[in-house]
DRENDO-1510 file (C-alpha; in Angstrom, 1 decimal, always signed):
<recs>
REC; n; res; u; v; w
REC; 1; MET; +31.7; +0.7; +4.0 .
REC; 2; ILE; +28.4; -1.2; +3.5 .
REC; 3; GLY; +25.6; +0.8; +5.2 .
REC; 4; ARG; +27.2; +4.0; +3.9 .
REC; 5; SER; +25.7; +6.0; +1.1 .
REC; 6; SER; +26.6; +3.4; -1.4 .
REC; 7; ALA; +24.1; +0.9; +0.1 .
REC; 8; VAL; +21.4; +3.6; +0.2 .
REC; 9; SER; +22.3; +4.5; -3.4 .
REC; 10; LEU; +21.9; +0.9; -4.5 .
REC; 11; LEU; +18.4; +0.7; -3.0 .
REC; 12; ALA; +17.5; +4.0; -4.6 .
REC; 13; LEU; +18.6; +2.9; -8.0 .
REC; 14; VAL; +16.5; -0.2; -7.8 .
REC; 15; ALA; +13.6; +2.2; -8.3 .
REC; 16; ALA; +14.9; +2.8; -11.8 .
REC; 17; CYS; +13.4; -0.5; -12.9 .
REC; 18; GLY; +10.0; -2.0; -13.3 .
REC; 19; ASP; +6.9; +0.1; -12.8 .
REC; 20; SER; +9.0; +3.3; -12.1 .
REC; 21; LEU; +11.2; +3.2; -15.2 .
REC; 22; PRO; +8.9; +5.5; -17.3 .
REC; 23; ARG; +9.4; +8.2; -14.7 .
REC; 24; TRP; +13.1; +8.4; -15.7 .
REC; 25; GLY; +12.4; +10.0; -19.2 .
REC; 26; THR; +9.8; +11.3; -21.6 .
REC; 27; ASP; +9.7; +7.9; -23.4 .
REC; 28; LEU; +11.0; +4.4; -22.8 .
REC; 29; PRO; +14.4; +4.9; -24.6 .
REC; 30; ALA; +15.1; +8.1; -22.7 .
REC; 31; ALA; +14.0; +6.5; -19.4 .
REC; 32; ARG; +16.1; +3.4; -20.0 .
REC; 33; ARG; +19.1; +5.7; -20.8 .
REC; 34; GLY; +18.7; +7.8; -17.7 .
REC; 35; ALA; +18.3; +4.8; -15.4 .
REC; 36; ASP; +21.3; +3.0; -17.0 .
REC; 37; GLU; +23.5; +6.0; -16.7 .
REC; 38; ALA; +22.7; +6.3; -13.0 .
REC; 39; ALA; +23.4; +2.6; -12.4 .
REC; 40; ALA; +26.6; +2.9; -14.4 .
REC; 41; ALA; +27.8; +5.9; -12.5 .
REC; 42; PHE; +27.8; +3.9; -9.3 .
REC; 43; ALA; +29.3; +0.8; -10.9 .
REC; 44; TYR; +32.2; +2.9; -12.1 .
REC; 45; ARG; +32.6; +4.4; -8.6 .
REC; 46; PHE; +33.5; +0.9; -7.2 .
REC; 47; THR; +35.6; -0.4; -10.1 .
REC; 48; ASN; +39.2; -1.1; -9.2 .
REC; 49; VAL; +39.6; +2.0; -7.0 .
REC; 50; SER; +43.0; +3.7; -6.8 .
REC; 51; ARG; +44.3; +6.9; -5.1 .
REC; 52; ASP; +47.2; +9.1; -5.7 .
REC; 53; SER; +50.0; +9.4; -3.1 .
REC; 54; VAL; +48.5; +12.5; -1.5 .
REC; 55; PHE; +45.1; +11.1; -0.9 .
REC; 56; ALA; +46.4; +7.6; -0.1 .
REC; 57; ALA; +48.4; +9.1; +2.7 .
REC; 58; ALA; +45.7; +11.5; +3.9 .
REC; 59; ARG; +42.8; +9.1; +4.0 .
REC; 60; PRO; +43.9; +6.7; +6.8 .
REC; 61; LEU; +45.1; +9.7; +8.9 .
REC; 62; MET; +41.7; +11.5; +8.6 .
REC; 63; GLY; +40.0; +8.3; +9.6 .
REC; 64; GLN; +42.2; +7.9; +12.6 .
REC; 65; TYR; +42.1; +11.5; +13.8 .
REC; 66; ALA; +38.7; +12.8; +12.7 .
REC; 67; LEU; +37.6; +13.4; +16.2 .
REC; 68; ALA; +40.9; +14.7; +17.5 .
REC; 69; PRO; +42.2; +16.6; +14.5 .
REC; 70; SER; +44.9; +18.9; +15.8 .
REC; 71; ARG; +47.4; +16.4; +14.5 .
REC; 72; LEU; +45.9; +16.8; +11.0 .
REC; 73; LEU; +45.9; +20.6; +11.1 .
REC; 74; ARG; +49.7; +20.6; +11.8 .
REC; 75; ASP; +50.5; +18.2; +8.9 .
REC; 76; SER; +51.0; +20.3; +5.9 .
REC; 77; SER; +51.6; +17.3; +3.6 .
REC; 78; LEU; +47.9; +16.3; +3.8 .
REC; 79; TRP; +46.5; +19.5; +2.3 .
REC; 80; MET; +46.5; +21.4; -1.0 .
REC; 81; ILE; +45.2; +24.7; +0.5 .
REC; 82; ARG; +46.3; +26.5; +3.6 .
REC; 83; GLY; +44.2; +29.3; +4.9 .
REC; 84; ALA; +45.3; +32.5; +6.6 .
REC; 85; PRO; +46.1; +33.1; +9.3 .
REC; 86; ASP; +47.0; +29.5; +9.2 .
REC; 87; SER; +43.8; +28.3; +10.9 .
REC; 88; SER; +42.3; +26.2; +8.1 .
REC; 89; ARG; +43.2; +23.5; +5.7 .
REC; 90; ALA; +41.5; +22.2; +2.6 .
REC; 91; LEU; +41.8; +19.4; +0.1 .
REC; 92; TYR; +40.1; +19.0; -3.3 .
REC; 93; LEU; +39.8; +15.7; -5.0 .
REC; 94; ASP; +38.6; +14.8; -8.4 .
REC; 95; ALA; +37.8; +11.2; -9.4 .
REC; 96; ALA; +36.8; +9.5; -12.6 .
REC; 97; LEU; +37.0; +6.1; -14.4 .
REC; 98; GLN; +40.2; +5.9; -16.3 .
REC; 99; GLY; +40.2; +2.8; -18.4 .
REC; 100; ALA; +39.4; +0.0; -16.0 .
REC; 101; THR; +40.4; +2.0; -12.9 .
REC; 102; TYR; +38.4; +4.5; -10.8 .
REC; 103; HIS; +41.1; +7.0; -9.8 .
REC; 104; PHE; +41.1; +9.7; -7.0 .
REC; 105; ARG; +43.6; +12.6; -7.4 .
REC; 106; ALA; +44.3; +15.5; -5.1 .
REC; 107; ALA; +44.2; +18.9; -6.8 .
REC; 108; PRO; +44.4; +22.6; -5.8 .
REC; 109; VAL; +40.9; +23.0; -7.2 .
REC; 110; ALA; +38.3; +20.6; -8.7 .
REC; 111; ALA; +35.5; +21.5; -11.1 .
REC; 112; TYR; +32.1; +19.8; -11.1 .
REC; 113; PRO; +32.7; +16.5; -13.0 .
REC; 114; ARG; +31.6; +16.3; -16.6 .
REC; 115; SER; +32.1; +12.6; -17.3 .
REC; 116; LEU; +29.6; +10.0; -16.1 .
REC; 117; GLY; +30.5; +8.6; -12.7 .
REC; 118; GLY; +33.1; +11.4; -12.0 .
REC; 119; GLU; +33.2; +12.9; -8.5 .
REC; 120; ARG; +34.4; +16.1; -6.9 .
REC; 121; HIS; +35.3; +16.1; -3.2 .
REC; 122; TYR; +36.0; +19.1; -1.0 .
REC; 123; ILE; +37.3; +18.5; +2.5 .
REC; 124; ARG; +38.0; +21.4; +4.9 .
REC; 125; LEU; +39.3; +21.5; +8.5 .
REC; 126; ARG; +39.3; +24.7; +10.5 .
REC; 127; GLU; +40.1; +25.6; +14.1 .
REC; 128; VAL; +37.2; +27.8; +15.3 .
REC; 129; ALA; +38.2; +28.0; +19.0 .
REC; 130; PRO; +40.9; +26.6; +21.2 .
REC; 131; SER; +40.8; +22.8; +20.7 .
REC; 132; THR; +37.6; +23.1; +18.7 .
REC; 133; TYR; +37.5; +22.2; +15.0 .
REC; 134; GLU; +35.0; +22.4; +12.2 .
REC; 135; TRP; +34.8; +19.7; +9.5 .
REC; 136; ILE; +33.1; +20.4; +6.1 .
REC; 137; THR; +33.0; +17.7; +3.5 .
REC; 138; ILE; +31.2; +18.0; +0.1 .
REC; 139; VAL; +30.9; +15.2; -2.4 .
REC; 140; ASP; +29.3; +15.7; -5.9 .
REC; 141; HIS; +28.8; +12.6; -8.1 .
REC; 142; ALA; +27.8; +12.8; -11.8 .
REC; 143; ILE; +25.0; +10.3; -12.4 .
REC; 144; GLY; +23.9; +11.1; -16.0 .
REC; 145; SER; +21.2; +12.9; -17.9 .
REC; 146; ALA; +18.0; +12.1; -15.9 .
REC; 147; PRO; +16.6; +15.4; -14.4 .
REC; 148; ALA; +16.6; +15.7; -10.6 .
REC; 149; GLY; +12.9; +15.4; -10.5 .
REC; 150; ALA; +13.0; +12.1; -12.3 .
REC; 151; VAL; +15.6; +10.7; -9.9 .
REC; 152; ALA; +13.5; +11.8; -7.0 .
REC; 153; ASP; +10.4; +10.2; -8.5 .
REC; 154; GLY; +12.3; +7.0; -8.9 .
REC; 155; ILE; +13.4; +7.0; -5.3 .
REC; 156; ARG; +9.8; +7.7; -4.2 .
REC; 157; MET; +8.6; +4.8; -6.3 .
REC; 158; LEU; +11.1; +2.5; -4.6 .
REC; 159; PHE; +9.6; +3.3; -1.2 .
REC; 160; THR; +5.9; +3.3; -2.4 .
REC; 161; GLY; +6.0; +0.7; -5.2 .
REC; 162; PHE; +4.3; -1.8; -3.0 .
REC; 163; GLU; +1.1; +0.3; -3.0 .
REC; 164; GLY; -2.0; -1.7; -4.0 .
REC; 165; LYS; -0.1; -5.0; -4.1 .
REC; 166; SER; +0.0; -8.1; -1.9 .
REC; 167; GLY; +3.3; -9.4; -0.6 .
REC; 168; PRO; +3.4; -12.3; -3.2 .
REC; 169; GLN; +2.7; -9.7; -6.0 .
REC; 170; VAL; +5.6; -7.5; -4.8 .
REC; 171; ARG; +7.9; -10.6; -4.7 .
REC; 172; ARG; +6.8; -11.6; -8.3 .
REC; 173; ASP; +7.4; -8.1; -9.6 .
REC; 174; LEU; +10.9; -8.0; -8.0 .
REC; 175; ALA; +11.8; -11.4; -9.6 .
REC; 176; ARG; +10.4; -10.4; -13.0 .
REC; 177; THR; +12.0; -6.9; -13.3 .
REC; 178; LEU; +15.2; -7.4; -11.3 .
REC; 179; PRO; +16.3; -11.0; -11.6 .
REC; 180; GLN; +20.0; -10.4; -11.9 .
REC; 181; ALA; +20.3; -7.5; -9.4 .
REC; 182; SER; +18.2; -9.5; -6.9 .
REC; 183; ARG; +20.6; -12.4; -7.3 .
REC; 184; GLU; +23.7; -10.3; -6.8 .
REC; 185; PHE; +22.2; -8.3; -3.9 .
REC; 186; GLY; +20.9; -11.5; -2.4 .
REC; 187; ARG; +24.5; -12.7; -1.8 .
REC; 188; LEU; +24.5; -10.4; +1.2 .
REC; 189; PHE; +20.8; -9.9; +2.1 .
REC; 190; ARG; +17.8; -12.2; +2.2 .
REC; 191; ILE; +14.2; -11.2; +2.4 .
REC; 192; ASP; +12.8; -13.2; +5.3 .
REC; 193; SER; +9.3; -11.8; +5.2 .
REC; 194; LEU; +7.4; -9.3; +3.0 .
REC; 195; VAL; +3.9; -8.5; +4.0 .
REC; 196; SER; +2.0; -5.9; +2.0 .
REC; 197; THR; -1.6; -5.3; +2.9 .
REC; 198; PRO; -3.9; -3.1; +0.9 .
REC; 199; SER; -6.8; -1.5; +2.9 .
REC; 200; PRO; -10.3; -0.2; +1.8 .
REC; 201; ASP; -9.2; +3.4; +2.6 .
REC; 202; GLY; -6.7; +3.2; -0.3 .
REC; 203; THR; -3.6; +2.7; +1.9 .
REC; 204; THR; -1.2; -0.2; +1.8 .
REC; 205; LEU; +0.9; -1.2; +4.8 .
REC; 206; LEU; +4.3; -2.8; +4.2 .
REC; 207; THR; +6.3; -4.8; +6.7 .
REC; 208; LEU; +9.6; -6.0; +5.3 .
REC; 209; ASP; +12.1; -8.2; +7.2 .
REC; 210; ILE; +15.6; -8.5; +5.8 .
REC; 211; ALA; +18.4; -10.7; +7.1 .
REC; 212; TRP; +22.2; -10.2; +6.6 .
REC; 213; GLN; +23.8; -13.4; +5.3 .
REC; 214; PRO; +27.6; -12.9; +5.1 .
REC; 215; ASP; +28.1; -16.6; +4.9 .
REC; 216; SER; +27.0; -16.5; +1.2 .
REC; 217; LEU; +29.9; -14.1; +0.5 .
REC; 218; ARG; +32.5; -15.9; +2.6 .
REC; 219; ARG; +34.2; -17.8; -0.2 .
REC; 220; ALA; +34.4; -15.0; -2.7 .
REC; 221; ALA; +34.9; -12.1; -0.1 .
REC; 222; PRO; +36.2; -13.6; +3.1 .
REC; 223; SER; +37.6; -10.3; +4.5 .
REC; 224; PHE; +34.4; -8.4; +3.8 .
REC; 225; ALA; +32.3; -11.2; +5.3 .
REC; 226; ALA; +34.5; -11.3; +8.5 .
REC; 227; TRP; +34.2; -7.5; +8.8 .
REC; 228; ILE; +30.4; -7.7; +8.6 .
REC; 229; ASP; +30.5; -10.5; +11.3 .
REC; 230; ARG; +32.6; -8.3; +13.6 .
REC; 231; TYR; +31.0; -4.8; +13.2 .
REC; 232; VAL; +27.6; -5.1; +11.4 .
REC; 233; MET; +25.9; -8.3; +12.6 .
REC; 234; PRO; +26.0; -7.4; +16.4 .
REC; 235; ALA; +24.7; -3.9; +15.9 .
REC; 236; ASP; +21.2; -2.8; +17.0 .
REC; 237; TYR; +19.5; +0.4; +16.0 .
REC; 238; ALA; +16.1; +2.0; +15.5 .
REC; 239; ALA; +14.9; +5.1; +13.5 .
REC; 240; SER; +11.6; +6.7; +13.0 .
REC; 241; LEU; +10.2; +9.8; +11.3 .
REC; 242; VAL; +7.7; +11.6; +13.4 .
REC; 243; ASP; +5.5; +14.7; +12.8 .
REC; 244; ALA; +4.7; +17.4; +15.3 .
REC; 245; GLY; +1.6; +15.6; +16.4 .
REC; 246; GLY; +3.5; +12.4; +17.2 .
REC; 247; ALA; +2.4; +10.4; +14.1 .
REC; 248; ARG; +5.1; +8.1; +12.7 .
REC; 249; TYR; +5.7; +7.7; +9.0 .
REC; 250; LEU; +8.7; +5.3; +9.0 .
REC; 251; SER; +9.8; +2.7; +11.3 .
REC; 252; LEU; +13.2; +1.0; +10.9 .
REC; 253; VAL; +14.5; -1.4; +13.5 .
REC; 254; GLY; +17.8; -3.3; +13.3 .
REC; 255; THR; +18.5; -6.2; +15.6 .
REC; 256; PRO; +21.6; -8.4; +15.4 .
REC; 257; GLY; +21.7; -9.7; +11.8 .
REC; 258; ARG; +18.2; -8.4; +10.8 .
REC; 259; ILE; +16.4; -5.2; +9.7 .
REC; 260; ARG; +12.6; -4.5; +9.8 .
REC; 261; VAL; +11.1; -1.7; +7.8 .
REC; 262; VAL; +7.5; -0.6; +8.1 .
REC; 263; LEU; +5.9; +1.9; +5.7 .
REC; 264; ARG; +2.4; +2.9; +4.6 .
REC; 265; ALA; +1.5; +4.6; +1.3 .
REC; 266; ARG; -1.4; +6.1; -0.6 .
REC; 267; ASN; -1.2; +7.8; -4.0 .
REC; 268; ARG; +2.5; +7.3; -4.2 .
REC; 269; HIS; +3.2; +9.1; -0.9 .
REC; 270; TRP; +3.9; +8.0; +2.6 .
REC; 271; VAL; +1.1; +8.4; +5.1 .
REC; 272; ALA; +1.0; +7.9; +8.9 .
REC; 273; LEU; +1.6; +4.3; +9.9 .
REC; 274; SER; -1.6; +4.1; +11.9 .
REC; 275; GLY; -4.9; +5.9; +12.1 .
REC; 276; PRO; -6.3; +8.1; +9.4 .
REC; 277; PRO; -4.0; +8.3; +6.3 .
REC; 278; ARG; -2.4; +11.6; +7.2 .
REC; 279; PRO; +0.0; +12.8; +4.4 .
REC; 280; MET; +3.6; +13.2; +5.5 .
REC; 281; PRO; +4.6; +16.8; +6.0 .
REC; 282; ASP; +7.9; +18.2; +4.6 .
REC; 283; THR; +9.4; +18.7; +8.1 .
REC; 284; LEU; +9.6; +15.9; +10.6 .
REC; 285; GLU; +11.7; +14.8; +13.6 .
REC; 286; LEU; +14.1; +11.9; +13.1 .
REC; 287; HIS; +14.3; +9.8; +16.3 .
REC; 288; ALA; +17.2; +7.3; +16.6 .
REC; 289; ASP; +18.9; +4.8; +18.9 .
REC; 290; ALA; +22.0; +2.8; +18.1 .
REC; 291; SER; +24.7; +0.7; +19.6 .
REC; 292; ALA; +27.6; -1.3; +18.2 .
REC; 293; LYS; +29.9; -3.9; +19.7 .
REC; 294; PHE; +33.7; -3.1; +19.9 .
REC; 295; LYS; +35.5; -6.1; +21.2 .
REC; 296; ILE; +33.9; -7.0; +24.6 .
REC; 297; PHE; +31.8; -3.9; +25.2 .
REC; 298; ARG; +29.1; -1.9; +23.5 .
REC; 299; VAL; +29.0; +1.8; +22.6 .
REC; 300; GLY; +26.0; +3.8; +21.5 .
REC; 301; PHE; +23.3; +6.4; +22.2 .
REC; 302; ARG; +19.6; +6.7; +22.9 .
REC; 303; ARG; +17.1; +9.4; +22.1 .
REC; 304; LEU; +18.9; +11.2; +19.4 .
REC; 305; VAL; +16.4; +13.6; +18.0 .
REC; 306; GLY; +17.0; +15.6; +14.8 .
REC; 307; THR; +15.1; +17.5; +12.2 .
REC; 308; ALA; +14.5; +16.2; +8.6 .
REC; 309; ILE; +13.4; +18.7; +6.0 .
REC; 310; PHE; +12.4; +17.5; +2.5 .
REC; 311; GLU; +13.6; +20.2; +0.0 .
REC; 312; GLY; +13.0; +20.8; -3.6 .
REC; 313; ASP; +12.8; +23.3; -6.5 .
REC; 314; ALA; +13.0; +23.2; -10.3 .
REC; 315; GLY; +16.6; +21.8; -10.3 .
REC; 316; HIS; +17.0; +20.3; -6.9 .
REC; 317; ARG; +15.5; +17.5; -4.7 .
REC; 318; GLY; +16.9; +16.5; -1.4 .
REC; 319; ILE; +16.6; +16.1; +2.4 .
REC; 320; ALA; +18.4; +18.2; +5.0 .
REC; 321; PHE; +19.1; +16.8; +8.5 .
REC; 322; ARG; +20.1; +18.8; +11.6 .
REC; 323; TRP; +20.9; +17.5; +15.1 .
REC; 324; GLN; +21.0; +20.1; +17.9 .
REC; 325; ARG; +20.2; +17.9; +20.9 .
REC; 326; GLU; +22.8; +15.7; +22.6 .
REC; 327; PRO; +21.5; +12.1; +23.0 .
REC; 328; GLU; +21.9; +9.8; +26.0 .
REC; 329; TRP; +25.2; +8.0; +25.6 .
REC; 330; ARG; +25.9; +4.4; +26.3 .
REC; 331; PHE; +29.6; +3.8; +27.2 .
REC; 332; PRO; +31.5; +1.1; +29.1 .
REC; 333; LEU; +32.4; +1.9; +32.7 .
REC; 334; ALA; +35.9; +3.0; +32.0 .
REC; 335; ALA; +34.8; +5.6; +29.5 .
REC; 336; ASN; +32.1; +6.9; +31.8 .
REC; 337; GLN; +34.9; +8.2; +34.0 .
REC; 338; LEU; +36.1; +10.6; +31.3 .
REC; 339; ILE; +34.9; +14.2; +31.2 .
REC; 340; ARG; +31.9; +14.1; +28.8 .
REC; 341; ALA; +31.3; +17.9; +28.3 .
REC; 342; PRO; +33.0; +17.8; +24.9 .
REC; 343; LEU; +30.2; +15.4; +23.6 .
REC; 344; ARG; +27.9; +18.4; +23.7 .
REC; 345; THR; +30.0; +20.4; +21.2 .
REC; 346; PRO; +28.8; +18.9; +18.0 .
REC; 347; PHE; +25.2; +19.7; +18.9 .
REC; 348; ALA; +25.7; +23.3; +19.9 .
REC; 349; GLY; +24.8; +26.3; +17.7 .
REC; 350; ARG; +24.0; +25.1; +14.2 .
REC; 351; GLY; +24.5; +21.5; +15.3 .
REC; 352; ILE; +25.4; +18.6; +13.0 .
REC; 353; GLU; +24.3; +19.3; +9.4 .
REC; 354; LEU; +23.9; +16.7; +6.7 .
REC; 355; ARG; +22.3; +17.2; +3.2 .
REC; 356; LEU; +21.6; +14.5; +0.7 .
REC; 357; GLY; +20.1; +15.2; -2.7 .
REC; 358; VAL; +20.3; +15.5; -6.5 .
REC; 359; ARG; +20.8; +18.6; -8.7 .
REC; 360; ASP; +20.6; +19.1; -12.4 .
REC; 361; ASP; +21.6; +22.8; -12.5 .
REC; 362; LEU; +25.3; +22.6; -11.6 .
REC; 363; ALA; +26.9; +21.0; -14.7 .
REC; 364; PRO; +26.0; +19.1; -17.8 .
REC; 365; GLN; +25.6; +16.0; -15.6 .
REC; 366; THR; +23.0; +15.6; -12.9 .
REC; 367; MET; +24.8; +15.4; -9.6 .
REC; 368; SER; +24.1; +13.4; -6.5 .
REC; 369; LEU; +25.2; +15.4; -3.4 .
REC; 370; ARG; +26.4; +14.7; +0.1 .
REC; 371; HIS; +27.3; +17.7; +2.3 .
REC; 372; LEU; +28.3; +17.3; +6.0 .
REC; 373; ARG; +29.3; +19.9; +8.6 .
REC; 374; LEU; +30.5; +18.8; +12.1 .
REC; 375; VAL; +32.3; +20.6; +14.9 .
REC; 376; VAL; +34.3; +18.6; +17.5 .
REC; 377; HIS; +36.1; +19.5; +20.7 .
REC; 378; GLU; +39.4; +17.6; +21.1 .
REC; 379; SER; +39.5; +15.8; +24.4 .
REC; 380; ALA; +40.1; +12.5; +26.1 .
REC; 381; ILE; +36.6; +11.2; +25.4 .
REC; 382; MET; +36.7; +12.2; +21.8 .
REC; 383; ARG; +40.2; +10.6; +21.3 .
REC; 384; TRP; +38.8; +7.4; +22.9 .
REC; 385; LEU; +35.8; +7.4; +20.5 .
REC; 386; GLY; +38.0; +8.2; +17.6 .
REC; 387; GLY; +40.2; +5.3; +18.5 .
REC; 388; LEU; +37.2; +2.9; +18.2 .
REC; 389; GLY; +36.4; +4.3; +14.8 .
REC; 390; ALA; +40.0; +4.1; +13.7 .
REC; 391; THR; +40.1; +0.4; +14.7 .
REC; 392; ALA; +37.1; -0.4; +12.6 .
REC; 393; PHE; +38.4; +1.7; +9.7 .
REC; 394; GLY; +41.8; +0.2; +9.9 .
REC; 395; GLU; +40.3; -3.3; +9.6 .
REC; 396; TYR; +38.2; -2.1; +6.6 .
REC; 397; GLU; +41.1; -0.6; +4.6 .
REC; 398; GLY; +42.8; -2.9; +2.2 .
REC; 399; ARG; +41.4; -6.3; +1.3 .
REC; 400; THR; +38.0; -5.7; +3.0 .
REC; 401; GLU; +37.4; -2.5; +1.0 .
REC; 402; ILE; +38.5; -4.1; -2.3 .
REC; 403; GLU; +36.0; -7.0; -1.7 .
REC; 404; GLU; +33.2; -4.7; -0.8 .
REC; 405; ASN; +33.8; -2.6; -3.9 .
REC; 406; ARG; +33.7; -5.7; -6.1 .
REC; 407; PHE; +30.4; -6.7; -4.5 .
REC; 408; LEU; +28.8; -3.3; -5.1 .
REC; 409; ALA; +30.2; -3.0; -8.7 .
REC; 410; ALA; +28.7; -6.4; -9.5 .
REC; 411; CYS; +25.3; -5.3; -8.1 .
REC; 412; PHE; +25.2; -2.2; -10.2 .
REC; 413; GLU; +26.3; -4.0; -13.3 .
REC; 414; ALA; +23.6; -6.6; -12.7 .
REC; 415; LEU; +21.1; -3.7; -12.3 .
REC; 416; ARG; +22.2; -2.3; -15.7 .
REC; 417; ARG; +21.5; -5.7; -17.4 .
REC; 418; ASP; +18.1; -5.8; -15.8 .
REC; 419; ILE; +17.3; -2.2; -17.0 .
REC; 420; ALA; +18.4; -3.2; -20.6 .
REC; 421; GLY; +16.0; -6.2; -20.4 .
REC; 422; ILE; +12.9; -4.3; -19.3 .
REC; 423; ALA; +10.3; -4.6; -22.1 .
REC; 424; PRO; +8.0; -1.7; -23.2 .
</recs>
């Protein structure tokens, strides 16, 4: 779904172009090759996606019963591995571009992918206590030859490339280096305002306002546009990264149909949004609020606080998130009558864990990584929440997903053409 890691990946790969391209290799040909491979890996991922019978059957059921998974644990047809004493299930998937089709296949075991764009998925479900279940999902995606450090530098350049430039300069650079990707991506998003203000202290403050515009997609992708109308446009959310002293380093606010991002940079690193240009530490708190509309009512949370740790070594760059504090929930009146104690379960103990990153020491290809661990307690309130998610996922499956995949594949192919056209 748009807004998932694919959208983030698209933004990250934009950093492969323009001023940041030299960071992708020791010289321009190597840099262009590394950036093109990364863009191609994501273009492949969204090209005519197909799934074998095992995964095609398992996927909608996992979407429907993710928060009430006892039904899944009992269904032996969904899994390739059964743990003893019959308390865990696991499924490996490998995926790769085969001709003009990106195909997912269930397997007893899957190795790290060796071909560009290939993926390795591991999904495990385990009962850890009565009615309590642990999910672990791991996705490894082969994105080419660029070292992990070069990929991380490219992502950093994306979020600091405005440094020292005015808003009109940033817009001109975007139009010059990414004309085709900007045109494709602009079918869904429009830059309403881009204000970049350099200061005498060497910092630059960026305020970026982006609007969703699904009407531009409605003729070519009517189901995708309608899904965005129903589930994305009415959403509101906010996120900020905050250090131990209360200084903020990122502000992201989404209101119906719009997104505002505020950043401040110096020397290619984020600094505090206000006051002295305090460098961003490796460990911060992530504060978030969100709500979404489901039919006539809204569901969401306030004051979700987690930890974000930026990690890195010779072969690895990434960020680890952990949430161990239950937020304040926003439910309609009927749901408020349900017992809400199970909502605390995901945040107990280790809490919810999410890792995003890149590694170049696992296989011949550099891998983008996504690791998630979540514990849920099956109950009426979790079944109700799962039903909401299942409704949205059910409307996404089929034509909507096909249209979104075509949109994303077109964006990445346009990015590849822009990379090829960047002059020395």
